[in-house]
Each structure stands twice: as structure tokens, then as C-alpha cells.
C-alpha positions in Angstrom: -16.5 -51.4 -46.0 -19.2 -50.2 -43.2 -17.2 -46.2 -42.8 -19.4 -45.0 -40.0 -17.8 -47.9 -37.8 -14.3 -47.7 -39.1 -14.5 -43.7 -38.5 -15.6 -44.2 -35.6 -12.2 -46.3 -34.7 -10.4 -43.2 -36.4 -11.3 -41.1 -33.7 -11.3 -43.7 -30.8 -8.0 -44.3 -32.2 -6.9 -40.7 -32.2 -8.4 -40.4 -28.8 -5.9 -42.8 -26.8 -3.4 -42.8 -28.5 -3.0 -45.9 -28.7 -4.6 -49.3 -31.2 -4.2 -51.1 -28.1 -6.6 -48.9 -25.9 -9.3 -48.1 -29.2 -9.5 -51.8 -29.1 -10.4 -52.3 -25.4 -13.0 -49.3 -25.4 -14.8 -50.4 -28.5 -14.7 -54.0 -27.3 -13.1 -55.5 -30.4 -9.3 -57.3 -30.8 -6.7 -54.4 -31.9 -6.6 -56.7 -35.7 -9.8 -55.5 -35.9 -9.1 -51.7 -35.2 -6.1 -52.1 -37.8 -7.6 -53.3 -40.4 -10.5 -50.5 -39.6 -7.9 -47.6 -40.2 -6.1 -49.9 -43.2 -9.5 -49.9 -44.8 -9.6 -46.1 -43.9 -6.9 -45.0 -45.7 -7.1 -47.2 -48.4 -10.6 -45.6 -49.2 -9.6 -41.9 -49.4 -5.9 -43.3 -51.3 -4.8 -41.7 -47.7 -1.9 -42.2 -45.0 -3.9 -40.6 -42.0 -1.8 -41.3 -39.2 2.4 -42.6 -38.3 3.2 -45.1 -36.8 6.3 -45.2 -34.9 7.9 -46.9 -32.4 7.3 -44.2 -30.1 3.8 -44.1 -30.7 1.4 -42.7 -33.1 0.5 -39.0 -34.5 -1.7 -37.5 -37.8 -0.4 -37.4 -41.0 -1.5 -33.8 -42.3 -4.4 -35.3 -43.8 -5.3 -37.0 -40.8 -5.1 -33.8 -39.7 -7.6 -32.3 -42.6 -9.8 -35.6 -41.6 -10.3 -35.5 -38.1 -12.6 -32.4 -38.0 -14.8 -33.5 -41.1 -14.8 -36.9 -39.5 -16.2 -36.1 -36.1 -19.8 -33.4 -37.4 -20.4 -37.5 -39.4 -20.2 -38.9 -36.9 -22.4 -36.5 -35.3 -24.8 -35.8 -37.5 -25.3 -39.6 -37.9 -25.8 -39.2 -34.4 -28.4 -37.1 -35.0 -30.1 -39.1 -37.8 -30.8 -41.3 -34.9 -31.9 -39.5 -31.9 -34.1 -38.0 -35.0 -35.6 -41.8 -36.7 -36.4 -42.8 -32.7 -33.8 -44.2 -31.4 -34.3 -43.1 -28.3 -35.0 -46.8 -27.1 -31.7 -49.1 -28.4 -29.6 -50.5 -25.8 -26.1 -49.3 -24.7 -23.3 -51.4 -25.5 -19.5 -51.6 -24.5 -17.3 -50.1 -21.5 -17.4 -47.2 -19.5 -14.7 -46.0 -17.5 -16.0 -43.5 -14.9 -14.0 -42.6 -12.3 -15.6 -41.5 -8.7 -14.2 -40.2 -5.4 -15.2 -43.4 -2.6 -17.7 -41.3 -1.3 -19.9 -41.3 -4.3 -18.4 -44.5 -5.4 -20.4 -46.3 -2.9 -23.5 -44.4 -3.0 -23.7 -45.5 -7.0 -22.3 -49.2 -6.6 -25.4 -49.6 -5.0 -27.9 -48.4 -8.1 -25.4 -49.6 -11.1 -27.6 -53.1 -10.3 -31.0 -51.6 -12.0 -28.3 -49.7 -14.8 -26.8 -53.2 -15.6 -30.2 -54.8 -15.4 -32.0 -52.2 -18.8 -28.9 -52.5 -20.2 -28.2 -55.8 -20.6 -24.9 -55.1 -23.1 -23.2 -52.6 -21.1 -20.4 -52.7 -18.5 -19.3 -50.2 -16.1 -15.2 -50.5 -14.5 -16.1 -48.1 -11.6 -12.6 -46.7 -10.3 -12.2 -45.0 -6.4 -10.1 -41.8 -7.1 -9.8 -38.5 -4.8 -7.1 -36.6 -7.4 -8.0 -36.1 -10.8 -6.3 -38.1 -13.6 -5.3 -37.6 -17.0 -8.5 -38.7 -18.9 -6.7 -38.9 -22.6 -4.1 -41.5 -21.4 -6.0 -42.8 -18.7 -8.8 -43.9 -21.3 -11.4 -42.3 -18.5 -14.6 -41.7 -19.6 -16.4 -39.3 -17.8 -14.9 -38.7 -14.0 -16.4 -37.0 -11.6 -14.6 -33.7 -9.0 -15.4 -32.3 -6.5 -14.4 -28.2 -6.6 -13.4 -26.1 -9.2 -11.6 -27.4 -12.1 -8.8 -26.5 -13.4 -8.7 -28.1 -16.6 -10.5 -25.9 -19.6 -9.6 -28.7 -22.4 -13.0 -31.1 -20.4 -16.4 -30.6 -21.4 -17.6 -29.3 -17.2 -21.0 -30.4 -16.2 -22.1 -29.3 -12.3 -24.1 -32.4 -10.8 -24.7 -31.1 -7.0 -23.0 -30.1 -4.3 -20.9 -32.0 -1.5 -22.8 -32.1 2.2 -20.6 -32.9 4.2 -20.6 -33.5 8.5 -18.0 -32.5 11.4 -18.2 -35.9 13.2 -17.4 -38.0 15.6 -17.5 -41.5 18.3 -19.2 -41.0 21.7 -16.3 -42.6 22.9 -14.1 -40.1 21.6 -16.9 -37.4 23.0 -16.7 -39.6 26.6 -12.2 -38.4 27.0 -12.8 -34.9 25.2 -15.6 -32.2 25.0 -16.9 -31.1 21.5 -15.4 -27.9 19.5 -18.8 -25.5 19.7 -16.8 -23.2 17.5 -13.7 -23.8 14.6 -11.0 -22.3 17.2 -11.5 -24.7 19.3 -10.9 -27.3 16.8 -6.8 -27.2 17.6 -7.3 -28.7 20.7 -8.4 -31.8 19.6 -7.4 -35.4 17.9 -8.5 -34.2 13.7 -8.8 -37.1 10.9 -8.2 -35.6 7.6 -9.2 -37.2 4.6 -6.6 -35.4 2.2 -9.0 -35.2 -1.2 -6.9 -32.3 -2.6 -3.8 -32.5 -1.5 -4.5 -30.1 1.2 -4.4 -32.3 5.4 -4.0 -29.0 7.1 -6.8 -27.4 6.3 -11.0 -27.2 7.2 -13.4 -24.5 5.9 -16.2 -24.2 7.6 -19.5 -21.9 7.4 -22.2 -20.7 9.8 -24.1 -19.2 6.8 -23.1 -15.7 6.8 -18.7 -16.7 5.9 -16.9 -18.9 5.5 -14.0 -19.7 8.6 -10.7 -21.6 7.2 -9.0 -23.5 9.9 -5.0 -24.7 9.9 -5.3 -28.6 11.7 -2.2 -30.7 12.7 -4.2 -33.7 12.0 -2.8 -37.3 13.9 -4.1 -39.3 11.0 -4.3 -38.6 7.3 -5.4 -41.1 4.0 -6.6 -39.9 0.5 -9.3 -42.5 1.1 -12.1 -40.9 2.9 -13.4 -44.8 3.9 -10.1 -45.0 5.8 -11.1 -41.7 8.3 -14.6 -42.8 7.8 -13.3 -46.4 10.3 -10.8 -44.4 11.6 -13.8 -42.2 13.3 -15.9 -45.4 13.7 -12.9 -46.5 16.0 -12.6 -43.7 18.6 -9.6 -41.9 16.8 -10.4 -38.1 16.6 -12.9 -36.0 14.7 -14.0 -36.2 11.2 -15.4 -34.5 8.5 -17.1 -36.7 6.0 -19.6 -37.1 3.2 -23.4 -37.5 4.6 -22.7 -40.9 2.3 -20.8 -42.8 4.5 -21.7 -40.5 8.2 -25.7 -40.4 7.7 -25.8 -43.6 8.4 -23.7 -44.3 11.7 -25.3 -40.7 12.5 -28.9 -42.7 13.0 -27.3 -45.6 14.4 -25.9 -43.5 16.9 -22.0 -44.8 16.4 -21.1 -41.0 14.9 -22.9 -37.6 16.5 -22.7 -34.6 14.5 -21.0 -31.5 16.2 -20.5 -27.9 16.5 -23.9 -26.8 15.1 -23.3 -23.7 14.2 -20.7 -23.9 12.2 -20.7 -26.6 8.9 -17.9 -27.8 6.9 -18.1 -26.2 3.4 -19.9 -27.3 0.6 -18.4 -27.8 -2.5 -19.1 -28.1 -6.1 -19.6 -31.6 -7.3 -19.0 -31.4 -11.5 -18.7 -34.3 -13.6 -16.2 -34.0 -16.4 -15.3 -35.7 -19.5 -13.2 -35.3 -22.8 -16.0 -33.7 -25.6 -19.5 -33.4 -25.6 -19.1 -33.8 -29.7 -20.0 -37.5 -30.8 -20.5 -38.6 -27.0 -21.3 -42.7 -27.2 -24.4 -43.9 -26.0 -22.6 -45.9 -23.8 -21.3 -43.0 -21.9 -24.8 -41.2 -22.2 -25.8 -43.3 -20.8 -23.9 -43.3 -17.7 -23.9 -39.9 -17.8 -27.7 -39.6 -17.3 -27.8 -42.2 -14.7 -25.3 -40.2 -12.1 -27.0 -36.7 -12.8 -30.4 -38.8 -12.0 -28.5 -40.9 -9.0 -27.6 -37.1 -7.4 -30.9 -35.5 -8.2 -32.2 -38.0 -5.9 -30.0 -37.5 -3.5 -31.5 -34.0 -1.8 -28.8 -33.4 1.3 -27.1 -33.0 -2.8 -28.7 -31.1 -4.8 -28.4 -27.2 -4.0 -30.2 -26.5 -1.3 -29.1 -29.5 0.9 -30.6 -31.1 3.4 -31.0 -30.0 7.3 -28.8 -32.3 9.2 -30.6 -33.4 13.2 -28.3 -32.1 15.3 -27.5 -34.8 19.0 
């Protein structure tokens, strides 16, 4: 028995609370996972997991063993780093949850990562709301705004940059707002990223100003709002990632120069920093690098070109 492999399998079973989920994450069959856990229990002559129709739970012995197993796996990983394993190839699947605009930005760049790591695969999940990372077996998730879940590891990797925009056709019908209070006279298209479809926040550099809106169209996906804005349905607050090409081409116009949408922190979260698999670390590093290359998501941001 490869005890390191068995300990890694045991840890994943505990994290996912499922043999089948662990098998999916480890890219092996469910019987192989069962054999690994059974071999580990046989090696130590003790039962580590309670198996019932309602699910899995740790035995008292399993509770004591889990933190020691994690320390062993962490030590093995550190030994690999010390031995110069930086050139190791990542393998397996990484489930990455991201808001739609960022997902579009990353999808243009993921091909290069996958070419370098032919045994790595990424499941890119477009999601605007936070997930239950353990229950849904997410390896990494990007969240916008504050993160309230203290059980997760949080790493800030950038800031949002958004613009208030409208199509030339819409602005031909209605004069653009000059201040936030004038937005109430406009048709508003709202991306309800955090479940709040009734307010927009702006900053003039010295203060934040929140305005109540009565949206004519609400969607939980920014791409839908982007398309509606292009069609001339109203004003929209859109990420620079999806708005900038249309601004440059004249399909969308930046409005309200002196009041820009407030910036939000971009944070990547994951269940634990201990014993992070190489496949997950590889995608995390890629994510941080991709955000770092986008100047509009850095702390200072980028100055928009106003029309």
C-alpha cells in the first residue's frame, strides 16, 4: 500500500463526505477509493469512517488521525518542493467558480495553461452567487465584495473596475445623467450580482454615493445585461472586461464622468491552504498572474477614456 496516496484519498473523502465525490476529484474509480480507505483502516487496524445510508462521518479514531494525516501530507509536499519539483506537471481536474465577466477573460487565457500541463483540466463554472464550496466540491472560487465566511482562506487578488454605459441609440433618446441623482429619470438595466437589484454605488474620489434605482430589467448574469445595453434598452453598470471593446468601437458610451461606479475587492477563496494539491496551486497561480496582468484590476486601476 502507498500510504501517502491512501492518506490523500482519506483526506479527500473526509472533505467531500462522499466516496464518489472523492473519486471524481481524484480522477479514479469509486471502488479504488474504497480500497484505499479500507487498506488504510487495515494498516492501522482501526475503523476511521462510519458508513451509513445517510452519509459518512469520522469515528473517534478518524478524528484523531485526520490532523496527523494532514501534517504528513504537508510534509511530503514540502519535501517535494525542497527536492526541486517545481517542474512537476499538474494533473487532475480543478473546479473554478467565477463571475461571468472574469470567466470570459480567463477563458481566453486558459488554453496556454492547459498546453503547459497536458494532464490538467479545468471546469470553469460561471456563477454570480457564492457557493457551498465543500458541498459542491469547488477547489477555488472568485468572489466580489466582502467575504463573510470565516471558515475559508481568503486572498485578495485585485479590484473591480466598472463603467456606467449606454448605447448611442439610447442616449439619442435621453440625455446622459451628469450626477447620480439624475439616474432616477433613466431606464436602468441591473446586474444583480449580490442579490441587490435596487441600488448602485458611485464615487467621485472623495465620497461614495449610493442611489436607489427601479430597474426595468434585472438579471443575475452580467452578459445578459451587456447584451440589453448594446440593444439600447437603458443604462448599465458593466465590468471593464466586457464593456471596453464596445466602448472602443463606439457601440457603448461612457457616461457620468465625475462619478465612477465604486470598486469592489476581488478575492479568491478556498477551503484550506494546508496540503493544497499541485493541480489547485497551479490554477491559483495562473489566476493571480492573469489578474495581475490586467491593469484595470490592480489597486490603482486604469484611467478610462471618456467620450
